[in-house]
N, C-alpha and C positions, 0 to 999 in steps of 0.2 A: 519364138520356137521353132524347132526345126523339126522333121519327121524322124523317128528312128533307124526308118527302114533306107530311104531314099537322100536324106539331107534335106528332103527340100521344105521351104519357109513357109511355117503355117502362120494362120491366124489365131488370134489368142478365144479359144470356144469352141471353136472345130473339133468334130469327134473322127475325121476319117481323113488322110494325105489326098490333097485335089490330085495329085501326082501318080501315087503307086496303089491309093485304096486302103493304105494299113492305117489303123484305128490305132488313135494318137491314145496317150497314157494323161489324161487329167486328174490331177492330184486335188481330193477330196480337202475340203477345209476341217481341220482338227473338232470335232463332238467337242462342245462347251459342258462340263459336269454342271447336273443340276444339284444347287444348294439343299440339302434337306430334301433332298426329294422322297414321296410316300415309298417307292419302290428301294430308295439305296438307305444307307445304313442312317439310322440315328445318332443325334449327338450322343446317345448314351452306347452306341456301340450294338445295337438290336435291333432291327426291325419289327418294330415293336408293333404297328397295325396289320403284318401279314402272321405273325407267328401264333401257331397254336397255343401256346403259353399265355400269350397278351391277350388274346382272345379270351381266353378261360378266367384268368383274373381279372380283366376288364366286366366281366360278365359278372363275378362274386362281389366288386366292388358296386358294380350298380345294384346287387340285392342288398347289401349292407345300407345302402344309402337310402332305399325303398324303405327298409328295416328301421331305419333310423326315422323318417317321414312320418311314416306309421305309428311310432311310438312316442314322438314329440309330441305333446299337448297344442304347441303353437302350429306343427306342419300339418296333424294329420287330417286335417281335410282339403289337403291339397290330393285329392285323390287322382285327377288325370297324371301329373308327376309320378306319382308312385306307380298308377298303370305303364305307363313307358318307361320308366326303371324297370320294373319287373319282366316286361316282352323284351326288352332290347339286350338284358341282363340272362334272359334264357335264350335270347338269339345267338349273343357273343359265345357261352359256353356251348353251346351247341357246335358251331360251326369251328371251337377251338376243339373238340372229341372228334368232329368227324376228320379237322386237318390233318391230326394225329395219327389215327387209324389210319389217312390213305398216303400217309408220308413211306418213303423210305426209311429205315433205321439202319444206319451204320454203325462203325465205332464212333466216330466222331460224335454222331446224333444219340447214340446212348448214352454217352456222357452228359449231352445238354440236356436229357433226360432227367434224367438222376437230378439237375440241379431246378430243371422246371419244376420237377416233382415238388422239391424243396420249397421253390417259391409257392406254389401252389398251396401246400398245407400252409405255409403261414400267412398268406392271404386269407384261409379258411377260416385258421384261427383268430386273425384279426377282424375279420366278420363277423365272427360269432360275440366275441369280445364286447363288439359295437352295438350288438343285438342285445346279449346282459345290459350293457350298461344302459341303454335306451330304455329297455323294458323295467329295468331297478330303479329307474329316478324319473319313470312316468306316474303320473298319480292321479285318478280320475278326477277332472277339474271340476268345481263348482262356483262358479262367480258368485253366487249370493250365499253358498257355503249351505244347501239347503235341499231336500230331495222330496221327490214329489210321495204320495199316499202310495204306502205298500213298500216302498223303496227300503233299502236299510244302508244307510252311509259309512261306508268300510274306509274313507280316507283320515280318518279323527288320526290326531297325532299326539304323542304324550309328550309330556313336556312337566319338566321340574325345574322347582323354585328355589335353590335354598336358601336362599337369604330369606324366606320366609315359610322355611317348614314344611313345606306341602309338594305334592305331584298330583296330575291329575291328568287327562284327556279332553282336546277342545278339536273343533271342527276342523280349525290351521292353526299354527303356529300362533300363539298369543302375543300381544302388544305390550308392553312392561310399562306402565306411567306409575309414579311418586308424587303427591302433593301433602300440604301439609292445611289444616283448618286449626282454628281458634275457637277453643271453646269455654265455658265458664271454670271446667276443672282444668285447664290448661292447653296446651299444643297438641292435636292430635295427628298423627303420621300414618296417612293412607296410600296402601299400595293397591294398583288396580293391576290386573291380569286379562285383557279382553282379547277374542279376534280380532284380525288387522281390519276386516273388509266389514266399514261401518254400513254398509247399505246390505248387510245382510236382513233375510226375514226375521231369523230368532239371532239374537244379540246372547252367547253364552260368555260370564264373567264371573272372575273370582276378586273379591276385595278383602284386604287384610287390612286390617286398623287395629294399627298400636295406642291402646288405651292409657291416659295419662294417671301417672300414679294416686291420683285422690280419687279414680271412679269407683263409684261403690259396686262391686260384684258380689256382695256376698250371697244375695238371692241370684242365682243363675237364672231360675226358671223368669225371674220377675222381671229380672234385666234382658234377656233373652225377645220376650214377650214385647218389650218397647223398642226394642230395635227395627223389631214387625212393623210397629205402628208408625214408626217412622219413615219405614219406607212407603208404607201404603200413602200417606201422605192426605192428600183428599180424596184418595181412594178407599177403595171398603176392603177388609179381610176377610174374604170367602172362606179361609179355614185356617187352622193352626195347629201344628201336634206336635206337644213335647217328645222327644225322644234323644238319642244318643248317637256319638259318631266318636270311634275310636276311645269308646270310655272316658270322653268329652259332653259334657250337658249339650243340646242341642234343639233347634226347633225348624219344624218344615213349616212351610205356608204356601198361601196361594191368596195374592193381591189382584184385585179388579179396579181399571181406573177408566172411569166412562168420559171420554172426550166427545166434542160436538159432533164428528164424522164417523169416530174409531172406538175401542173398547179396546183398551191396552191391560195387558195381563204380567206378572211379574209371579214366577215360582221358583221357591228356591230351598236355601237349609243354611241355616245362618249356625255356628258354632263357636261356643266359648271357651278357649283354652288360656284359664290365668287370666294376663292383660291383654290379653289379643283374642280380638274377634274375626271371624272369616265367614264371609258370606258370598255361598256358590250357589248361583243363581241364573235364569233363563230371561228375558224380554223378549214378547212378541207381540203382534197383534192376535186379537181373537181368530180370526179367519186364518190364521196360522197353524193353531192347534193339532191340522195334524202331521206336521213335520215335527212338532217339539220332539226330544231325545232327550228328554231331563236327566231319565232314569239312567242314561249311559254315561252322561256329564257327571251327575251328583255321585253315583254307584262308582266313577272311577277315582274320587277325590278320597286323597290320603293327605294324615297330618304323620308328618315323621319326627 
């Protein structure tokens, strides 16, 4: 390298000519472009982290996630995560609005502002949609399908059984099981509908029995009384009362069965419709009497 002024030969790296003192021109190495730098353009063509609209949209997404966690029964106990999402979402929206107010609006930024507002509206609609979906798909969960004394369980579901021609409300969607049983009069088909949780404190169920053609039902009252006796087995029929349901002969009953350590109770309603017997009942321990909702169960039962 030579001095540009006097032509004196210079060593590499010197800043001034040793002969005339003229500053040397040292070419700087070209700067390397940072791949996907935070301050540079993102792969989608926008500075996602720094633009006001990105901050607002990010905040709204965090709000939507917080709402989803809050309304989802399996996630609503994650209080720390929900708080973090709410605080973070508030901060992002605040910074985004503040950045918008402080930005200088040019014709180009006006155009971008319209597009940003469109994205913002879409994000709001999406957030509200997630919130509504989460709220509509979340029901109070009760692992034992029971409530404490003084509370009302409003999570019951309406169930329709077209194959057995009835509808009723259960604490949860029931499980349908079909079995057959051989009797002196022939084979009996029994359809059972009961709540899925076998560990529930109160069991709500409907048995639908197709009686063999040879079954004598000429005396409906006597036949129904016999069904209550069969239900009691070794227990005691505390009360039984003849009644009707939908114009069909029926009998309401209360059976108590004493065990060595507990006392079981069965309360229900048996209805005879031609050669078909409906048994609508609840089984529970005596200590769980306070959470029994028999009238809600039997009152919702309808024969179609």
